[in-house]
C-alpha positions in Angstrom: 12.4 -4.8 6.0 13.8 -1.4 6.5 12.4 0.4 3.4 13.2 3.9 4.6 16.9 3.3 4.9 17.0 1.7 1.5 15.2 4.7 -0.1 17.6 7.2 1.5 20.6 5.2 0.4 19.5 5.2 -3.2 18.7 8.9 -3.1 22.1 9.7 -1.6 23.8 7.6 -4.2 22.1 9.5 -7.0 23.2 12.8 -5.4 19.7 13.9 -4.4 19.2 17.1 -2.5 16.5 16.5 0.1 14.8 19.9 -0.1 11.2 19.7 -1.3 7.9 21.4 -2.0 4.6 20.6 -0.4 1.1 20.2 -1.7 -1.7 22.3 -0.1 -5.2 21.4 -1.4 -7.3 18.3 -0.9 -9.4 17.9 -4.0 -9.4 16.7 -7.6 -7.7 19.6 -9.3 -9.4 19.2 -12.7 -7.8 19.2 -16.1 -4.4 21.0 -16.5 -5.4 21.7 -20.1 -8.5 21.1 -22.2 -9.3 17.4 -22.1 -8.1 15.7 -25.3 -9.7 12.3 -24.6 -13.0 11.2 -23.2 -12.4 8.8 -20.3 -14.3 5.5 -20.6 -15.3 4.0 -17.3 -13.9 0.5 -16.7 -16.5 -2.2 -16.3 -16.9 -4.5 -13.3 -14.1 -6.7 -14.7 -14.8 -10.4 -14.4 -12.0 -12.7 -13.4 -11.9 -14.0 -17.0 -11.3 -10.5 -18.2 -8.5 -9.8 -15.8 -6.7 -13.2 -16.1 -5.1 -12.8 -19.5 -1.7 -11.1 -19.8 -1.6 -7.4 -20.7 -2.2 -6.5 -24.3 -3.6 -3.2 -25.6 -4.6 -2.4 -22.0 -2.7 -2.9 -18.8 -5.5 -3.0 -16.2 -3.8 -4.3 -13.0 -0.4 -3.2 -11.6 1.2 -6.5 -12.8 -0.6 -6.5 -16.1 -3.1 -9.2 -15.2 -4.1 -11.4 -12.3 -0.9 -13.5 -12.8 1.2 -10.5 -11.9 3.9 -11.7 -14.3 4.3 -8.3 -16.1 4.4 -9.9 -19.5 2.7 -8.1 -22.5 1.5 -9.8 -25.6 2.3 -6.7 -27.7 5.0 -7.2 -30.3 4.9 -4.1 -32.5 8.1 -3.0 -30.8 10.5 -5.9 -31.0 14.1 -7.0 -31.2 14.3 -5.9 -34.8 13.2 -2.3 -34.4 13.5 -1.3 -30.7 16.7 0.6 -31.6 14.4 3.1 -33.3 12.4 4.0 -30.2 11.9 7.8 -29.7 10.4 9.9 -27.1 6.7 10.4 -27.9 5.9 12.7 -25.0 7.1 13.8 -21.6 4.8 15.1 -18.8 5.8 16.6 -15.5 3.9 15.3 -12.4 3.7 18.1 -9.9 2.8 15.9 -6.9 6.1 16.0 -4.9 5.6 16.5 -1.2 8.0 16.7 1.8 7.3 14.6 4.9 8.8 14.9 8.3 9.4 12.0 10.6 12.0 10.0 12.5 14.6 10.4 9.8 14.1 14.1 9.1 12.5 15.5 6.0 11.9 12.8 3.3 10.8 13.4 -0.3 8.0 11.3 -1.6 9.3 8.5 -3.9 8.2 7.5 -7.4 7.8 3.7 -7.3 4.7 2.8 -9.3 4.1 2.0 -12.9 0.9 3.3 -14.5 -2.2 1.2 -15.2 -4.0 1.9 -18.5 -7.5 1.5 -19.8 -8.9 2.6 -23.2 -6.1 5.0 -23.9 -5.8 6.7 -20.5 -3.0 6.2 -18.0 -3.5 6.4 -14.2 -0.5 6.8 -12.1 0.1 7.6 -8.4 3.1 9.4 -6.9 4.7 8.6 -3.6 2.6 11.4 -2.0 -0.7 9.7 -3.2 -1.3 12.4 -5.8 -2.9 10.6 -8.7 -2.9 11.7 -12.3 -5.1 10.7 -15.3 -3.1 11.2 -18.5 -3.9 10.9 -22.2 -1.8 8.0 -23.3 -1.3 9.3 -26.8 -0.4 12.9 -26.0 0.6 13.1 -22.3 -2.1 15.6 -21.5 -3.1 15.6 -17.8 -6.9 15.0 -17.7 -7.4 15.3 -14.0 -5.4 15.2 -10.7 -6.4 13.9 -7.3 -4.6 15.4 -4.3 -5.1 13.9 -0.8 -4.1 17.2 0.7 -1.8 16.1 3.5 -0.9 18.7 6.1 2.7 19.9 6.2 2.9 18.3 9.7 1.9 14.9 8.4 4.4 12.2 9.2 3.8 8.9 7.4 5.8 5.8 8.2 7.1 5.7 4.6 6.7 7.9 1.5 6.0 5.6 -1.4 3.0 4.2 -3.3 3.3 1.2 -5.6 0.1 1.2 -7.6 -3.7 1.5 -8.2 -6.5 -0.9 -8.6 -9.2 -0.4 -11.3 -12.8 -1.6 -11.8 -16.4 -0.5 -11.8 -15.4 3.0 -13.0 -13.3 3.5 -9.9 -9.7 3.7 -9.0 -8.6 2.2 -5.7 -5.6 3.3 -3.6 -4.1 2.5 -0.2 -2.9 5.8 1.2 0.0 6.8 3.5 -2.5 8.0 6.1 -4.0 4.5 6.5 -7.1 5.1 4.4 -8.2 3.0 1.5 -9.9 5.3 -1.0 -12.0 5.0 -4.2 -11.8 7.7 -6.8 -14.2 8.3 -9.7 -12.2 7.1 -12.8 -13.6 9.9 -15.0 -13.1 12.9 -12.7 -10.8 11.9 -9.8 -13.5 12.8 -7.3 -13.3 11.0 -3.9 -16.2 8.5 -3.7 -15.5 6.7 -0.5 -12.8 6.3 2.2 -12.2 3.5 4.7 -9.8 3.8 7.6 -7.6 0.7 8.0 -5.0 1.9 10.5 -3.2 5.0 11.9 0.4 6.1 11.1 0.8 6.8 14.8 0.4 3.0 15.3 2.9 2.2 12.6 0.4 1.7 9.8 0.5 2.8 6.2 0.0 1.3 2.8 2.5 1.0 -0.1 1.1 -2.0 -1.9 -1.1 -1.7 -4.9 -4.8 -2.3 -4.4 -6.3 -5.1 -6.5 -9.9 -5.0 -7.8 -11.3 -8.6 -8.1 -14.8 -9.8 -8.5 -16.5 -6.8 -6.8 -13.9 -6.6 -4.1 -10.8 -4.5 -3.4 -8.0 -6.5 -1.9 -5.4 -4.5 0.0 -2.3 -5.4 2.1 -1.2 -3.4 5.1 2.4 -2.2 5.5 4.2 -1.0 8.5 5.7 -4.0 10.1 9.0 -2.2 10.7 7.2 0.0 13.1 5.6 -2.8 15.1 2.3 -2.8 13.2 0.7 -6.2 12.8 0.4 -6.7 9.0 -2.7 -8.0 7.4 -4.5 -8.7 4.1 -8.1 -7.5 3.8 -10.9 -7.3 1.2 -13.5 -4.6 0.9 -16.7 -4.0 -1.1 -15.8 -2.0 -4.2 -19.1 -0.3 -4.0 -18.9 1.3 -0.6 -15.6 0.3 1.1 -17.2 -2.0 3.7 -14.8 -4.6 5.0 -15.5 -8.2 3.9 -12.7 -10.1 5.4 -9.3 -9.7 7.2 -6.4 -12.0 7.7 -3.6 -11.0 10.2 -0.1 -12.2 9.2 0.9 -12.7 12.8 -1.6 -15.0 14.5 -3.0 -14.3 17.9 -3.4 -17.0 20.6 -5.8 -19.7 19.4 -5.2 -19.2 15.7 -3.2 -21.4 13.4 0.5 -20.7 13.7 0.2 -18.9 17.1 2.5 -21.4 18.8 5.4 -20.2 16.6 5.7 -17.0 18.7 6.6 -16.3 22.3 3.6 -15.1 24.2 2.9 -11.4 23.7 5.1 -11.0 20.6 2.2 -11.4 18.2 0.9 -7.9 19.0 3.9 -6.2 17.4 5.5 -8.9 15.3 5.6 -7.3 11.9 4.7 -9.3 8.8 4.0 -6.3 6.5 2.4 -6.6 3.1 4.5 -4.2 1.0 3.5 -5.4 -2.4 0.8 -6.4 -4.8 -0.7 -9.9 -5.0 -1.7 -12.4 -7.7 -4.9 -14.4 -8.0 -5.8 -17.8 -9.4 -9.6 -17.7 -10.2 -9.8 -21.4 -10.9 -8.3 -22.3 -7.5 -10.0 -19.4 -5.8 -6.8 -18.2 -4.1 -5.0 -14.9 -3.6 -1.3 -15.1 -3.1 0.7 -12.6 -1.0 4.3 -12.3 0.2 5.0 -11.2 3.7 7.6 -9.1 5.5 10.1 -10.0 8.2 9.4 -10.4 12.0 10.4 -7.6 14.3 12.5 -6.8 16.2 15.2 -8.3 14.1 16.9 -10.0 17.0 16.2 -10.7 20.6 12.8 -12.5 20.1 11.8 -15.7 21.8 12.2 -19.1 20.2 9.9 -20.1 17.3 9.7 -20.0 13.5 7.5 -16.8 13.5 4.7 -17.7 11.1 3.5 -16.2 8.8 6.5 -13.9 8.2 8.9 -14.3 5.3 6.3 -16.5 3.6 4.4 -17.0 0.4 0.8 -17.1 1.7 -2.3 -18.4 0.0 -5.8 -17.3 1.2 -9.3 -18.1 -0.1 -9.9 -15.0 -2.2 -13.6 -14.7 -1.2 -13.3 -15.4 2.5 -9.7 -14.7 3.5 -9.4 -18.2 5.1 -6.0 -19.7 5.3 -5.2 -22.2 2.5 -1.4 -22.8 2.7 1.9 -21.1 3.3 5.5 -21.6 2.5 8.1 -19.9 4.8 11.3 -19.1 3.1 13.3 -18.0 6.2 12.5 -19.4 9.7 12.9 -17.0 12.6 14.5 -14.4 10.5 17.2 -12.2 12.2 18.8 -10.8 9.0 15.8 -9.0 7.3 15.7 -11.7 4.6 12.0 -11.3 3.8 10.2 -11.6 0.5 10.1 -8.1 -0.8 9.2 -8.9 -4.4 5.7 -9.4 -5.8 4.6 -13.0 -6.4 3.9 -14.1 -10.0 1.9 -17.0 -11.3 2.7 -19.1 -14.3 2.4 -22.6 -15.9 5.5 -24.7 -16.6 6.2 -28.3 -17.7 7.7 -30.6 -15.1 8.5 -34.1 -16.4 6.1 -33.6 -19.3 3.2 -32.4 -17.1 2.0 -28.8 -17.1 2.0 -27.5 -13.5 0.5 -24.5 -11.8 3.4 -22.6 -10.3 4.0 -19.5 -8.4 7.4 -17.7 -8.0 8.7 -15.1 -5.6 12.2 -13.7 -5.5 13.8 -13.1 -2.1 16.6 -11.1 -0.5 18.5 -14.4 -0.1 19.3 -14.4 -3.8 16.9 -17.2 -4.8 13.6 -17.4 -6.6 11.3 -19.7 -4.7 9.3 -21.9 -7.1 6.2 -23.5 -5.6 3.1 -25.5 -6.6 0.4 -22.8 -6.3 -2.2 -25.5 -5.5 -0.4 -27.0 -2.5 2.4 -24.5 -1.6 4.9 -27.3 -1.8 8.2 -26.8 -3.7 7.5 -27.5 -7.4 10.8 -29.4 -8.0 12.0 -32.2 -5.8 15.2 -33.9 -4.8 18.4 -32.6 -6.5 16.6 -31.0 -9.4 17.4 -27.4 -10.1 14.8 -25.2 -8.4 14.1 -27.7 -5.7 14.1 -26.4 -2.1 15.8 -28.4 0.6 16.1 -27.7 4.3 19.7 -27.6 5.4 21.3 -27.3 8.8 22.7 -23.8 9.4 25.0 -22.3 12.1 23.3 -21.8 15.5 23.3 -19.2 18.2 21.6 -19.5 21.5 21.1 -15.7 22.0 19.3 -15.4 18.6 17.2 -18.5 19.1 18.1 -19.5 15.5 16.2 -22.2 13.7 18.1 -25.4 13.1 17.5 -25.5 9.3 16.8 -23.0 6.5 15.4 -23.6 3.0 18.1 -23.6 0.3 17.2 -23.5 -3.4 19.1 -25.9 -5.6 20.7 -23.9 -8.4 22.7 -20.7 -8.9 21.7 -17.6 -6.8 21.5 -14.3 -8.6 23.7 -12.5 -6.0 26.6 -13.7 -3.9 25.9 -15.3 -0.5 29.2 -14.9 1.3 31.1 -11.9 2.5 34.9 -11.7 2.2 37.7 -10.2 4.2 38.5 -8.0 1.3 35.1 -6.3 1.7 35.5 -5.8 5.4 39.0 -4.7 6.2 38.1 -2.0 8.6 37.4 -2.7 12.2 33.9 -2.9 13.7 32.6 -0.3 16.3 34.2 -2.5 19.1 37.6 -2.2 17.5 37.8 -5.8 16.4 37.7 -7.2 12.9 34.3 -8.3 11.7 33.6 -12.0 11.7 33.1 -12.8 8.0 30.1 -15.0 7.3 27.7 -16.3 4.7 24.0 -16.5 4.3 22.3 -17.6 7.6 25.3 -17.0 9.8 24.0 -15.7 13.1 25.2 -12.7 15.1 25.1 -11.8 18.8 26.2 -9.1 21.3 29.8 -10.5 21.6 30.9 -10.1 18.0 30.1 -8.1 14.9 29.3 -10.1 11.8 29.6 -9.2 8.2 27.0 -11.4 6.5 25.9 -11.6 2.9 23.5 -10.9 1.3 22.8 -7.8 3.2 19.4 -6.4 4.3 19.6 -4.1 1.2 21.1 -6.8 -1.0 19.3 -9.3 -3.2 16.0 -8.0 -4.3 13.9 -5.3 -2.7 10.4 -4.2 -3.9 11.1 -3.5 -7.6 9.1 -6.3 -9.3 10.5 -9.1 -11.3 8.8 -10.2 -14.5 8.3 -13.6 -16.1 8.3 -14.5 -19.8 6.0 -17.3 -21.0 8.3 -17.5 -24.1 11.7 -17.8 -22.5 10.6 -19.3 -19.1 13.0 -16.7 -17.5 12.3 -14.5 -14.5 14.0 -11.1 -14.9 15.2 -10.0 -11.5 16.5 -6.5 -10.6 18.8 -6.8 -7.6 21.6 -5.3 -5.5 25.0 -6.8 -5.0 26.1 -5.6 -1.6 29.3 -6.4 0.4 26.9 -7.4 3.2 25.6 -6.1 6.5 27.7 -5.3 9.5 25.5 -6.6 12.3 25.8 -6.9 16.1 23.1 -7.6 18.7 22.2 -5.6 21.7 21.7 -7.4 25.1 18.1 -8.1 25.6 17.9 -6.0 28.7 18.4 -2.9 26.4 15.5 -3.8 24.2 12.5 -1.9 25.4 9.9 -1.3 22.6 7.9 1.9 22.9 5.0 3.1 20.8 6.3 4.8 17.7 9.7 3.1 17.8 11.2 1.7 14.6 10.8 -1.9 15.9 12.7 -3.6 13.1 16.1 -2.3 14.3 15.5 -2.8 18.0 18.0 -5.4 19.2 20.5 -4.6 16.4 23.7 -2.7 16.7 24.5 -1.7 13.1 28.2 -1.4 12.2 29.7 0.4 9.1 33.0 0.3 7.4 32.4 -2.0 4.4 35.3 -1.5 1.9 33.5 -3.4 -0.8 31.3 -1.6 -3.4 27.6 -1.9 -3.7 26.6 -2.5 -7.3 23.6 -3.7 -9.3 22.5 -7.0 -11.0 19.9 -7.5 -13.6 19.6 -11.3 -14.1 17.5 -13.7 -16.2 16.8 -16.8 -14.0 15.7 -19.9 -15.9 12.8 -21.2 -13.8 13.1 -24.7 -15.3 16.3 -25.3 -13.2 17.2 -22.1 -11.3 20.2 -21.4 -13.5 21.4 -18.0 -14.6 20.6 -17.6 -18.3 22.3 -14.3 -18.5 23.4 -11.5 -16.1 24.2 -7.8 -16.3 26.5 -6.1 -13.7 25.8 -2.5 -13.1 27.8 0.2 -11.4 24.8 1.2 -9.2 22.0 -0.9 -7.6 19.2 -2.1 -9.8 16.1 -0.5 -8.3 13.5 -0.2 -11.0 11.8 -3.5 -11.8 11.0 -4.9 -15.3 8.4 -6.0 -17.8 8.8 -8.1 -20.9 6.9 -8.5 -24.2 6.0 -11.0 -26.9 8.4 -8.8 -29.1 11.3 -10.6 -27.4 12.2 -7.7 -25.1 12.6 -7.0 -21.5 12.7 -3.3 -20.2 14.3 -2.0 -17.0 15.4 1.3 -15.6 18.6 2.6 -14.0 19.0 4.9 -11.1 21.3 6.9 -13.3 18.2 7.9 -15.3 18.5 5.6 -18.3 15.8 3.3 -19.5 17.0 0.1 -21.2 15.7 -2.7 -23.5 17.4 -6.1 -23.6 16.9 -9.1 -25.8 14.9 -11.3 -23.4 16.5 -14.5 -24.7 20.2 -13.5 -25.0 20.6 -10.4 -22.7 22.0 -8.3 -25.6 21.3 -4.6 -24.9 19.3 -3.3 -27.9 18.3 0.2 -26.8 19.0 2.9 -24.2 17.0 6.0 -23.8 18.8 9.4 -23.6 19.7 9.9 -19.9 17.0 11.6 -17.9 18.7 14.7 -16.4 18.2 15.4 -12.7 16.1 12.2 -12.2 16.4 8.6 -11.2 14.3 5.7 -12.4 13.0 3.7 -9.5 9.6 2.9 -10.9 9.0 -0.1 -13.2 7.6 0.6 -16.7 4.8 -0.8 -18.7 3.4 -0.9 -22.2 0.1 -0.4 -23.9 -1.4 0.3 -27.4 -3.7 3.0 -28.8 -5.2 2.7 -32.2 -2.7 0.1 -33.1 0.4 2.0 -31.9 2.4 0.6 -29.1 3.9 2.8 -26.4 6.4 2.1 -23.6 6.2 4.4 -20.5 8.0 4.9 -17.2 8.0 7.4 -14.4 11.2 9.1 -13.3 11.7 10.5 -9.8 12.9 14.1 -10.0 15.9 14.7 -7.7 15.4 18.5 -7.3 12.2 19.2 -9.3 9.0 17.4 -10.3 8.6 13.7 -11.1 7.9 13.1 -14.8 6.6 10.4 -17.0 8.5 9.5 -20.2 6.7 7.7 -23.0 8.4 6.2 -26.1 7.2 4.8 -29.4 8.4 4.0 -32.9 8.4 6.8 -35.4 5.1 7.0 -37.3 
C-alpha cells in the first residue's frame, strides 16, 4: 500500500507548498504557559474499563477496545449542533521536514487525540507529542524526539497513542517504541523494534491492554516483514511477536514461493481492536510486495483480518479478503467490533473496510463470514479473470451488496493512450495486467478507503466510510528479468510500470453502509477525496473532515448536513476528530494540517 504517494497526492491537490521547518531538540519542552490543569495519571486500566464506548473520556485511539469510534455523549445533538462555535484553537509547532527517496516531505497530521480527565494528548506526524488542557487549549507539556535533519524515515505520519499506568505509548518513525510520563512528557523507556534503513517504521497507534503495549510494525512497501508484537508496559520488554509473513515451517508458509517470505510485506498500518471475553486481538494487514512478478500462492497473511491470542500472540484465525494481490487492494482501514442481530440471534461481529469498496463483515469468534448464501453482506468466492504472468488466484471474495465506490473503469475516463502508445485496456475489479498491455482497473490503489478510520453506530447499525472515487489505476507489468530487489528499494512498486493519463476526475465519497445487508443507506459525493475519518455519537451525529479545511456534522440516520465549521485557512483536515466532556460540557476536536505553517487543533462547543 503506497502510503507516501497517496499523501503527496493529497498535499498537491490542496495546493501545499513543500517547504518546511525542522525541530532541533530531543527532550520534553515543558509548559508553553503556566499549567492551568493538574494532570491526573491514568490507572492500569482493566479490560472492563477499556471495553465500553467512549463517554466523558476517550482513552484509546478508537474510543474503546471495540475501535468503533462511537461516543455515548449526546449534549451536542441533531437539534442543536448548528449552534457549535469555536471554543479554542491551539497551534502545534511540531512540523518537521524529512528527506528521502521522494525528496523533502512534510510530516503529516493523521491522528485524533486521546483524552483522560480533561487533558488531550495528541501526536503529530513528526512524533512530537502535546499534552493540552481540554477546556482552554493550553499546552501543558511537549515531547520532541529530536530527529536529526538528515533523518530519513520511510513515512512521515503517526496515527495515535496508547494510554495506561500513567504512561503514554507511541511507535516512532525511527523504529522505537517509547513510553512517556503522562504528567511531564519525560521519556521513561525506549525499545528498538526495527531500523528505517531496513524499511521499518511505525504509523499505527499503540494500544495499552492488561499491562501490555500492543504495537504493529509498518514498512511493507519497503520490503520489511510486518509483525504484531506486545511489550511489558512497565519496562518495554518484548512479550510476544507474530510475523505476518510466515517463514518455512510456520502455518501459511506454503502460500509463498521459497525466499519471498523474507521481504513479502504485510505491514500493520493501523490500530487494532480487542475482545476481552474471547481473548483475541484483531489486526488488518497490508498487501504483499512486490505488487506483481511473485511466484504462485495466496500469500498469507497479507490482505487479511487476523485474530491472535491477545496474551500469547498465537494464531487464532484469519480471513483473507484478496488472494495473491497484484492491485494494492489491502485492508487499510482499522477493524471495529460490534454486536448485531442475525436471524433473531445476537452475534459477535467484526468489520473492516477495504480498497475494493466493500466492508467485510465477519464472525469475530470464528473468522467466517457473518452472513451466508445470497444475504446482503455475505461473502462469496467468485471466479475472476486469469493471467499466467501474474500467477493470479482463480477466485476472489465478493461481498453481496452495494459497494461504496465504483468497481469498473470506463473508456470515458481513459481516452488518452498509455505509455506504449496504445489505448488502455479498460477493466473492472480483479482484472489482471501483464507486460504486454496497460490496464485501467478500478478501484485504484488510491481509491476505495485508505487509512482514515470508519466509525460504526450502535443506534443506526451503519458504518460511516470515508473514501476516494478514482477513475482507476493505469498499470502495466515489467518483465521479471528486470525485477531485482535491492536493500532500501521501494519494493511495492517493483514489477509495476505505472501509466498516467486518466481523463476522469478523482473525487470523494462519504457513505453510510448498513451492515445488516451491505446496502448504502446514504452517500455524499465530494469534489475532493475524503481523507479524514469519522466518529459518531449518541446525539445522532456523525462528524468528518474535508481536505478543503472544513469540519462537518451530518445526521447519522438520514445524512442531512447539519453543521459546517468555518473553513480553516491554509490547512487541510486529514486527521479524524473525537469528542469528550469536562464538567458536563461536551467538546468536539480535530487536528488540521498546516499547509505552510504549523498544524493546529480546533475545538468546538455549544455556547455556554
